[in-house]
C-alpha positions in Angstrom: -36.3 9.5 -100.4 -33.0 10.3 -98.6 -35.0 11.5 -95.6 -37.0 8.2 -95.6 -33.7 6.2 -95.6 -32.3 8.3 -92.8 -35.4 7.8 -90.8 -35.3 4.1 -91.4 -31.6 3.9 -90.4 -32.3 5.9 -87.3 -35.2 3.5 -86.4 -32.8 0.5 -86.9 -30.1 2.2 -84.7 -32.7 2.9 -82.0 -33.9 -0.7 -82.1 -30.4 -2.0 -81.9 -29.5 0.3 -79.1 -32.7 -0.7 -77.2 -31.9 -4.4 -77.8 -28.3 -3.9 -76.6 -29.5 -2.0 -73.5 -32.0 -4.7 -72.6 -29.4 -7.4 -73.1 -27.0 -5.5 -70.9 -29.7 -5.2 -68.2 -30.5 -8.9 -68.4 -26.8 -9.8 -68.1 -26.4 -7.6 -65.1 -29.6 -9.1 -63.5 -28.3 -12.7 -64.2 -25.0 -11.9 -62.7 -26.5 -10.3 -59.6 -29.0 -13.1 -59.0 -26.3 -15.7 -59.5 -24.1 -14.1 -56.9 -27.1 -13.8 -54.6 -27.8 -17.5 -55.1 -24.3 -18.4 -54.1 -24.5 -16.2 -51.0 -27.8 -17.8 -49.9 -26.5 -21.3 -50.6 -23.3 -20.6 -48.6 -25.2 -19.0 -45.7 -27.7 -22.0 -45.7 -25.0 -24.7 -45.9 -22.8 -22.9 -43.4 -25.7 -22.6 -40.9 -26.2 -26.4 -41.2 -22.5 -27.0 -40.8 -22.3 -24.8 -37.7 -25.3 -26.4 -36.0 -24.1 -29.9 -37.0 -20.6 -29.3 -35.7 -21.8 -28.1 -32.3 -24.3 -31.0 -31.9 -22.2 -33.8 -33.4 -18.6 -32.9 -32.3 -15.4 -33.5 -34.3 -15.4 -37.3 -34.3 -19.0 -37.9 -35.5 -18.8 -35.0 -38.0 -15.5 -36.5 -39.3 -17.3 -39.8 -39.8 -20.0 -38.1 -41.8 -17.3 -36.4 -43.9 -15.6 -39.7 -44.7 -18.9 -41.2 -46.1 -19.7 -37.9 -47.9 -16.2 -38.0 -49.6 -17.0 -41.5 -51.0 -20.4 -40.2 -52.3 -18.9 -37.2 -53.9 -16.4 -39.4 -55.7 -19.3 -41.6 -57.0 -21.1 -38.4 -58.1 -18.0 -37.3 -60.0 -18.0 -40.6 -61.9 -21.8 -40.3 -62.6 -21.8 -36.6 -63.6 -19.3 -36.8 -66.4 -19.6 -33.5 -68.4 -23.3 -32.8 -68.8 -23.2 -29.0 -68.4 -20.1 -28.3 -70.6 -21.5 -30.6 -73.3 -24.9 -29.0 -73.2 -23.4 -25.5 -73.3 -21.3 -26.4 -76.3 -24.4 -27.3 -78.4 -26.1 -25.0 -80.9 -29.4 -25.6 -82.8 -32.7 -26.4 -81.2 -33.5 -27.8 -77.7 -33.7 -31.5 -78.8 -30.2 -32.5 -77.9 -30.0 -30.7 -74.5 -33.3 -32.4 -73.4 -32.1 -35.7 -74.7 -28.8 -35.3 -72.8 -30.9 -34.6 -69.7 -32.7 -37.9 -70.2 -29.4 -39.8 -70.5 -28.2 -38.0 -67.4 -31.2 -39.1 -65.4 -30.7 -42.8 -66.5 -27.0 -42.6 -65.8 -27.6 -41.2 -62.3 -30.1 -43.9 -61.5 -27.6 -46.6 -62.5 -24.9 -45.1 -60.3 -27.3 -44.6 -57.5 -28.2 -48.3 -57.5 -24.5 -49.2 -57.8 -23.7 -47.1 -54.7 -26.6 -48.7 -52.7 -25.3 -52.2 -53.6 -21.8 -51.3 -52.6 -23.1 -50.0 -49.2 -25.1 -53.1 -48.6 -22.2 -55.3 -49.6 -20.0 -53.5 -47.1 -22.6 -54.3 -44.5 -22.3 -58.0 -45.2 -18.5 -57.6 -44.7 -19.0 -56.1 -41.2 -19.7 -52.4 -41.7 -22.0 -50.9 -39.0 -25.7 -50.7 -39.8 -25.9 -47.0 -39.4 -23.0 -46.5 -41.9 -24.6 -48.8 -44.3 -27.9 -46.8 -44.2 -25.9 -43.6 -44.5 -24.3 -45.0 -47.7 -27.6 -46.0 -49.2 -29.1 -42.6 -48.6 -26.0 -40.9 -50.1 -26.4 -43.2 -53.2 -30.0 -41.8 -53.6 -28.5 -38.3 -53.3 -26.0 -39.1 -56.1 -28.9 -40.0 -58.4 -30.8 -36.8 -57.6 -27.8 -34.5 -57.7 -26.6 -35.9 -61.1 -30.0 -35.2 -62.7 -30.2 -31.8 -61.0 -26.8 -30.6 -62.4 -27.7 -31.7 -65.9 -31.0 -29.9 -65.6 -29.2 -26.7 -64.5 -27.1 -27.0 -67.7 -30.3 -27.1 -69.8 -31.5 -23.9 -68.1 -28.2 -22.2 -68.7 -28.4 -23.3 -72.4 -31.9 -21.8 -72.5 -30.3 -18.5 -71.2 -32.5 -18.8 -68.1 -29.9 -18.2 -65.5 -32.3 -16.4 -63.2 -34.7 -19.3 -63.2 -31.9 -21.8 -62.5 -30.7 -19.6 -59.6 -34.2 -19.4 -58.1 -34.6 -23.2 -58.4 -31.3 -23.7 -56.5 -32.4 -21.1 -53.8 -35.7 -22.8 -53.3 -34.1 -26.3 -53.0 -31.4 -25.0 -50.6 -33.9 -23.4 -48.3 -36.0 -26.5 -48.2 -32.9 -28.5 -47.3 -32.0 -26.0 -44.6 -35.4 -26.4 -43.0 -35.3 -30.2 -43.1 -31.7 -30.5 -41.8 -32.3 -28.1 -38.9 -35.5 -29.8 -37.9 -33.9 -33.3 -38.1 -30.9 -32.2 -36.1 -33.1 -30.8 -33.4 -35.0 -34.1 -33.3 -31.8 -35.9 -32.6 -31.3 -37.6 -36.0 -27.5 -37.0 -35.8 -25.6 -37.4 -39.1 -28.7 -38.6 -40.9 -30.2 -35.1 -40.5 -27.5 -33.8 -42.9 -28.4 -36.5 -45.5 -32.1 -35.7 -45.2 -31.3 -32.1 -45.8 -29.3 -32.9 -49.0 -32.0 -35.2 -50.3 -34.7 -32.6 -49.7 -32.7 -29.9 -51.4 -32.1 -31.9 -54.5 -35.7 -33.1 -54.8 -37.1 -29.6 -54.5 -34.6 -28.3 -57.0 -35.5 -31.0 -59.5 -39.2 -30.3 -59.3 -38.7 -26.5 -59.5 -36.4 -27.0 -62.5 -39.0 -29.0 -64.4 -41.5 -26.3 -63.8 -39.0 -23.7 -65.0 -38.1 -25.6 -68.1 -41.7 -26.3 -69.0 -40.4 -29.3 -70.9 -39.7 -32.9 -70.1 -36.5 -34.8 -70.8 -36.6 -36.6 -74.2 -35.4 -40.1 -75.1 -33.8 -40.8 -78.4 -30.3 -39.2 -78.4 -28.8 -40.0 -81.8 -25.9 -42.4 -81.8 -23.5 -40.0 -83.4 -24.3 -37.4 -80.7 -24.0 -40.1 -78.0 -20.5 -41.0 -79.3 -19.6 -37.3 -79.3 -20.9 -37.0 -75.8 -18.7 -40.0 -74.8 -15.6 -38.5 -76.4 -16.2 -35.1 -74.8 -17.0 -36.6 -71.4 -13.9 -38.8 -71.3 -11.6 -35.8 -71.7 -13.6 -33.5 -69.4 -14.5 -36.1 -66.9 -10.9 -37.2 -66.5 -9.7 -33.8 -65.5 -12.6 -33.2 -63.0 -12.3 -36.6 -61.5 -8.6 -36.1 -60.9 -9.4 -32.9 -59.0 -12.0 -34.7 -56.9 -9.6 -37.6 -56.3 -7.1 -35.1 -55.0 -9.4 -33.4 -52.5 -11.1 -36.6 -51.3 -7.9 -38.5 -51.1 -6.7 -35.9 -48.5 -9.8 -36.6 -46.4 -9.5 -40.3 -46.6 -5.8 -40.2 -45.8 -6.3 -38.1 -42.7 -8.9 -40.6 -41.6 -6.6 -43.5 -42.2 -3.6 -42.0 -40.4 -5.1 -39.7 -37.8 -8.7 -40.8 -37.1 -12.1 -39.2 -37.5 -11.5 -36.3 -35.0 -8.6 -35.1 -37.2 -10.9 -35.4 -40.2 -13.4 -33.3 -38.4 -10.9 -30.5 -37.7 -9.6 -30.5 -41.2 -13.0 -30.6 -42.8 -14.3 -27.8 -40.6 -11.4 -25.6 -41.6 -11.8 -26.5 -45.3 -15.5 -25.9 -45.1 -15.0 -22.4 -43.7 -12.4 -21.5 -46.3 -14.5 -23.1 -49.0 -17.6 -21.1 -48.0 -15.8 -17.8 -48.3 -14.1 -18.8 -51.6 -17.3 -19.9 -53.2 -19.0 -16.6 -52.6 -16.6 -15.2 -55.3 -15.3 -18.3 -57.2 -18.5 -20.0 -58.3 -20.3 -16.9 -59.7 -17.0 -15.9 -61.2 -16.6 -19.2 -63.0 -20.2 -19.2 -64.3 -19.7 -15.7 -65.7 -16.3 -16.7 -67.1 -18.0 -19.5 -69.1 -20.6 -17.0 -70.6 -18.2 -14.1 -71.2 -15.3 -16.0 -72.6 -17.6 -17.8 -75.0 -19.1 -14.4 -76.0 -15.7 -12.9 -76.5 -14.7 -15.8 -78.8 -17.9 -15.8 -80.9 -18.9 -12.2 -81.3 -17.0 -10.0 -83.7 -14.3 -10.5 -86.4 -12.7 -14.0 -86.2 -9.4 -12.4 -86.9 -9.5 -10.7 -83.5 -10.8 -13.6 -81.6 -7.6 -14.4 -79.7 -7.2 -10.8 -78.6 -10.8 -10.6 -77.4 -10.4 -13.8 -75.3 -7.1 -12.6 -73.8 -8.6 -9.2 -72.8 -11.7 -10.9 -71.2 -9.5 -13.4 -69.3 -7.2 -10.6 -68.0 -10.2 -8.5 -66.9 -11.8 -11.5 -65.3 -8.8 -12.6 -63.3 -8.1 -9.1 -62.0 -11.7 -8.6 -60.8 -11.6 -12.0 -59.1 -8.3 -11.2 -57.4 -9.6 -7.8 -56.3 -12.7 -9.2 -54.7 -11.5 -12.5 -53.5 -8.0 -11.8 -52.1 -9.2 -9.5 -49.2 -11.6 -12.1 -48.0 -8.9 -14.8 -47.9 -6.5 -12.4 -46.1 -9.3 -11.8 -43.5 -9.5 -15.6 -42.9 -5.7 -15.8 -42.6 -5.6 -13.1 -39.9 -8.8 -13.6 -38.0 -8.7 -17.5 -38.1 -8.8 -18.0 -34.3 -11.6 -15.5 -33.6 -13.7 -17.0 -36.4 -13.3 -20.6 -35.2 -13.9 -19.7 -31.6 -16.9 -17.5 -32.4 -18.5 -19.9 -34.9 -17.8 -23.4 -33.5 -16.6 -22.9 -29.9 -13.5 -23.7 -27.9 -13.7 -27.4 -28.8 -12.8 -26.6 -32.4 -9.8 -24.3 -31.8 -7.3 -26.8 -33.3 -8.9 -26.0 -36.6 -8.0 -22.3 -36.4 -4.4 -22.7 -37.7 -5.7 -24.9 -40.5 -8.0 -22.1 -41.6 -5.0 -19.7 -42.0 -2.9 -22.3 -43.9 -5.7 -23.4 -46.3 -6.8 -19.8 -47.0 -3.3 -18.8 -47.9 -3.2 -21.8 -50.3 -6.5 -20.8 -51.9 -5.2 -17.3 -52.4 -2.2 -18.5 -54.2 -4.2 -20.8 -56.5 -6.9 -18.2 -57.4 -5.9 -18.0 -61.1 -7.1 -21.5 -61.5 -10.6 -20.2 -61.7 -10.1 -19.7 -65.4 -8.7 -23.1 -66.2 -11.8 -25.0 -67.2 -13.7 -22.2 -69.0 -10.6 -20.9 -70.9 -9.3 -24.3 -72.1 -12.8 -25.5 -73.1 -13.7 -22.3 -74.9 -10.5 -22.4 -76.9 -10.9 -26.1 -77.7 -8.0 -27.4 -75.5 -10.0 -29.8 -73.3 -7.7 -32.6 -74.2 -4.9 -30.9 -72.3 -6.8 -30.9 -69.0 -6.5 -34.6 -68.1 -2.7 -34.7 -68.3 -2.4 -31.4 -66.4 -4.7 -32.6 -63.6 -3.0 -36.0 -63.5 0.4 -34.4 -62.8 -1.1 -32.3 -60.1 -2.8 -35.4 -58.6 0.5 -37.3 -58.6 2.3 -34.5 -56.7 -0.6 -34.1 -54.3 -0.8 -37.8 -53.4 2.9 -37.9 -52.9 3.0 -34.9 -50.6 -0.1 -36.0 -48.7 1.4 -39.4 -47.9 4.8 -37.8 -46.9 3.2 -35.3 -44.6 0.4 -37.5 -43.1 2.6 -39.1 -40.4 3.5 -35.7 -39.1 0.0 -34.6 -38.3 -2.9 -32.6 -39.8 -1.0 -29.3 -39.8 1.8 -30.8 -41.8 -0.8 -32.0 -44.3 -2.3 -28.5 -44.6 1.2 -27.0 -45.3 1.7 -29.7 -47.9 -1.5 -28.6 -49.6 -0.4 -25.0 -49.6 2.9 -26.0 -51.3 0.8 -27.9 -53.9 -1.2 -24.7 -54.5 2.0 -22.8 -55.3 3.0 -25.5 -57.8 -0.5 -25.4 -59.3 -0.3 -21.6 -59.8 3.0 -21.9 -61.7 1.7 -24.8 -63.8 -1.6 -23.0 -64.6 0.3 -20.0 -66.0 2.4 -22.3 -68.0 -0.7 -24.0 -69.4 -2.3 -20.7 -70.3 0.8 -19.5 -72.0 1.9 -22.6 -73.9 -1.5 -24.3 -74.7 -4.1 -21.5 -74.7 -2.0 -18.7 -76.2 -2.7 -16.4 -73.2 0.8 -15.2 -72.0 1.2 -15.2 -68.3 2.8 -11.8 -68.3 -0.4 -10.4 -69.8 -2.4 -11.9 -66.9 0.0 -11.1 -64.1 1.0 -7.6 -65.2 -2.4 -5.9 -64.6 -2.5 -7.4 -61.1 0.5 -5.2 -60.0 -1.9 -2.3 -59.2 -3.6 -4.4 -56.5 -0.4 -5.0 -54.5 -0.4 -1.8 -52.6 -4.1 -1.8 -51.7 -3.8 -5.5 -50.5 -0.8 -4.7 -48.4 -2.5 -1.7 -46.8 -5.6 -3.7 -46.3 -3.7 -6.5 -44.6 -1.9 -4.0 -42.3 -5.2 -2.5 -41.4 -6.6 -5.9 -40.5 -3.6 -6.6 -38.2 -3.8 -3.2 -36.5 -7.5 -3.4 -36.0 -7.2 -6.9 -34.6 -4.9 -5.6 -31.9 -7.1 -2.6 -31.2 -10.3 -4.7 -31.0 -8.6 -7.4 -28.9 -9.0 -5.4 -25.7 -12.6 -4.3 -26.2 -14.2 -7.5 -24.7 -16.4 -8.1 -27.7 -17.4 -11.7 -28.5 -15.0 -13.4 -30.8 -17.3 -13.5 -33.9 -18.4 -9.9 -33.5 -14.8 -8.8 -33.2 -13.9 -10.8 -36.4 -16.8 -9.2 -38.4 -16.0 -5.7 -37.0 -12.4 -6.0 -38.0 -13.3 -7.4 -41.4 -15.8 -4.6 -42.2 -13.5 -1.8 -41.0 -10.5 -3.2 -42.8 -12.5 -3.8 -45.9 -13.5 -0.2 -46.0 -9.9 0.8 -45.7 -9.0 -1.6 -48.6 -11.7 -0.1 -50.9 -10.4 3.4 -50.1 -6.9 2.3 -51.0 -8.2 0.7 -54.2 -10.0 3.9 -55.2 -6.7 5.8 -54.7 -4.3 3.4 -56.4 -6.5 1.6 -59.1 -9.7 3.5 -59.9 -10.2 1.4 -63.1 -11.0 -1.7 -61.1 -14.5 -0.4 -60.4 -15.1 0.0 -64.1 -13.8 -3.5 -64.6 -16.3 -4.9 -62.2 -19.1 -3.1 -64.1 -18.0 -4.6 -67.4 -17.9 -8.1 -65.9 -21.4 -7.7 -64.5 -22.7 -6.2 -67.8 -21.7 -7.9 -71.0 -20.1 -5.6 -73.6 -22.2 -4.6 -76.5 -22.0 -7.2 -79.4 -19.8 -6.3 -82.3 -17.3 -4.1 -80.4 -13.8 -5.1 -81.5 -10.7 -5.3 -79.4 -7.5 -4.3 -81.0 -5.0 -7.1 -81.1 
């Protein structure tokens, strides 16, 4: 009998180990494909941006950016908080699919509203092309709203790979349509056709991946809960969008479409590099912080969340900071090589905006951490204060030109960083010293990496290489030097990256 019990226990242990191993492999696969999705999306969107910038020029591209900013604000209103609400649910699939049905209806309503506003603006004298652009963007709002809710359902089903593949398929379809339309002389409309194609294909692929249809009949009590949750979450996100789109609209009002084109080009380049790290990092933060909260002894929950947040921030800084420093140093070569001499005024904007993003990098944890810990109600007040300062600085700096506006945004980023650490410390119980302390080991590798970039830039300057080739060569060589310095001064970071990509085995406790 004892031998039988031992054999049974061994079998259970082996089954548990196999299950944990399979779960770890799945988590690693999800993370890698999510990062690959973001790379493909950024390469696709950046290719469209480059072609459009060269064909359209700063003024026409700036005009498109102004209309796009209005559409994004409308989408922010329509989107509310589908994904966070769906991810917060437990139980069966009924509520997520019912929320998806509500999201589709909501998107349709706001799409019609956007189209009516565009047509009304036409009656007041807006040009016919801009009216049609607004109507097409309204249709995009309806499709994008449904697509984002659908992605939330796939995430809830733990089908991150399927969601990533749907996004990749849609983005590639949009790339083909946009490039073809640009070559056919469709101008700014080509960019909208590409967006519409991308969202349509993503929706169709998502329905096939879910193998389920949206369901009507969301219970009233759940609808009220969705409303309460969305008001809090939506308020914080909308304030963020208002801040960014207000900058675009202010530049257009004070300095004209060409200045908008230069600013948006710089912002697009910096954003493309940031999103390669930030978007996958935020998606993984949602999953891993939630896991740290829920798995294990409730008495050690706070310690687990703190450890996961600290690890996550350090990995994000280690991977993201060198890319942003590369943008700061190689800004002129990148703009000249990618867009041509016509766009050189955007080079200095790239350096300023990249420095600001580097300062604000800890904000990647704000939404996941505050939501997981049940502190969503703190976000609207936090974002409102940032919006107020941003609006004030933007209006003060706007009369002095687009470079002054960019410096103002970097100053705001510094304020946001300080405020974010205060929020984590006072409201989430995650001391800022615990987050900042482990980052000290990255200082020397980053300084050495930056010095390597500056030295290599000077060495490659006399080689006669094309600007873009020179920027890439400097980045790759300097990046290799940074990794070598990282291996010397902080070998543990490579283990931290592995832990981020592969979830820790359930049940492992963290000492408080």
